[in-house]
KOLLO-848463 format. One record per atom (N, C-alpha, C): y, z, x; residue in three letters. Coordinates in pm, whole numbers, plus 50000, padded with zeros to 5 digits. Each point is the difference from the previous one (the first is absolute). Layout:
<sites>
YZXALA ...
</sites>
This chain:
<sites>
205786528528889MET 500865000349938MET 499894988649854MET 500445000749890GLU 499954987349899GLU 501654993949990GLU 499614987749991ILE 500934995849983ILE 500064989049881ILE 500715001649873ILE 499854986449904ILE 501804997949960ILE 499374985449990ILE 501334990249958ILE 499574996249845ILE 501155005549911TYR 500004990949910TYR 500824990349978TYR 499654986249976GLY 500624987850016GLY 500384987549926GLY 500364988350011LYS 499464987949928LYS 500164992150116LYS 499564990849961LYS 499594985350112LYS 501354995549965LYS 500404999950142GLY 501454986450024GLY 501175010649990GLY 499975015549966ASP 500785009450010ASP 500445003050171ASP 501254994750046ALA 500494998250154ALA 499505015850029ALA 499915009149929HIS 500035012650073HIS 498325005449998HIS 499774993549958THR 498335003549939THR 499264993350135THR 500694988349968VAL 499144990050118VAL 500485004850154VAL 501265004850037ALA 500515006550120ALA 499145015250021ALA 499695007549908PHE 499415008050089PHE 498505001449999PHE 499284987549895LYS 498674999150033LYS 500094997950132LYS 501094985950039ASN 499384992750135ASN 500475008450124ASN 500815013050005PHE 499935010450080PHE 499085009650005PHE 499445003149909LEU 498615008250034LEU 498734990350010LEU 499924989150018ARG 499074988550001ARG 500204998850148ARG 501424996950040MET 500075000750134MET 499695009150127MET 500075012149916ALA 500265013650093ALA 498445005249998ALA 499064991349921GLU 498535001749986GLU 499835015049909GLU 500795001349924ILE 500115016349928ILE 499514994949837ILE 498445004750015ASP 499445002049838ASP 501255001149863ASP 500124991949910PHE 500795006949884PHE 499124992749897PHE 500445007249870THR 499314993749870THR 501124991249953THR 499544988149965TYR 501374991549911TYR 499305001549829TYR 501034999549911LYS 499645001549869LYS 500924989949951LYS 500024988549951ASN 500444991349924ASN 500535005249898ASN 500695001949951LEU 500645001349869LEU 499424989949892LEU 499944988550010ALA 500124987549925ALA 498465000649978ALA 499115006750106GLU 498185002249974GLU 499745012849934GLU 500535008250050ASP 499275013649961ASP 501045007549912ASP 499175000449887GLU 500525009249860GLU 500165013650069GLU 499075009550044ASP 500265011050033ASP 501014999150072ASP 500215000850143ALA 501514993950068ALA 501024998349944ALA 500064989249846LYS 501264997249947LYS 500355011649918LYS 498725010649925ALA 500525010849947ALA 500105013850093ALA 499775000050089HIS 500425008250110HIS 501264996850030HIS 500514989650031THR 501724995950014THR 500255001849880THR 499774999449908LYS 501075002149857LYS 500125015950011LYS 499335009150015LYS 499985012449994LYS 500995003950127LYS 499874999750117LEU 501024997550063LEU 501324996349980LEU 500244990149946TYR 501394996749980TYR 500534999349857TYR 499475008949935ASP 500225000249871ASP 500224986949900ASP 498494997450013GLY 499534990949925GLY 500184982649991GLY 500934996750160ALA 500314991450069ALA 499004991350081ALA 499864990750011VAL 499014992450134VAL 500684998250099VAL 500475009750089LYS 500664995150097LYS 499414999750179LYS 500234993750074TYR 499264998450156TYR 500674993150108TYR 499915006850083PRO 498965004750045PRO 499965016049991PRO 498435002250014THR 500185016949968THR 499285004950147THR 500285007050066LEU 499295005550146LEU 499635013249935LEU 498405001150047ILE 499915014750010ILE 499115003850136ILE 500425009750057VAL 499375003450120VAL 499305010949995VAL 498765005649983ASP 499395012349986ASP 500745008049920ASP 500194994449886GLY 500065000249855GLY 501525004850003GLY 501154996850090GLU 501195001149980GLU 500624987249960GLU 500634998149870VAL 500114987049928VAL 501984998050065VAL 500204987050039HIS 501034993050051HIS 500434990149839HIS 500845004649950LEU 500184991949860LEU 501054986350051LEU 499454990049977THR 500584988150042THR 500864999750141THR 499285003150105PRO 500435002250140PRO 500614987950048PRO 501034999450079THR 500494987650077THR 499845000650103THR 500174988750086SER 499394996950139SER 500605012650067SER 500945006049987ASP 500575010350104ASP 499205015249967ASP 499675001549845THR 499545010049991THR 498114997750033THR 499674989850026PHE 498244995850046PHE 500085002350168PHE 500894997050021ASN 500364998850187ASN 500035016250043ASN 500745007649924LYS 499895014949998LYS 499065007049991LYS 499004998949909VAL 498864999549968VAL 498985000950077VAL 500084985850049MET 498964998550116MET 500455005750133MET 501325002650038LYS 500405006250107LYS 499645015450019LYS 500115004749853GLU 499715013250006GLU 498515002250041GLU 499174993749955LEU 498414999750010LEU 499674993650122LEU 500744997450069LYS 499974991650157LYS 499234991149994LYS 500064989749900LEU 499724986149998LEU 500854990650038LEU 499174992150074ARG 501034982950047ARG 499354988649954ARG 500344990649993GLY 499544986849951GLY 499974990550111GLY 
</sites>
């Protein structure tokens, strides 16, 4: 399973999602949009030219600006617990 989070330092959802995955000891890749130009360019393609965050990608399935409810639903579907 591959989990990628595009986010920004200090963003509440980004921090919460990263903390959940760390506490559950689930491997994931974090891409900081303030530092990673490739991730920023990919985000612009996903959001029609805008930079928005967080973005959650699980095994290639993209979840655009997921809320905590969306994130929890995805984790539950994957049978992952924090």
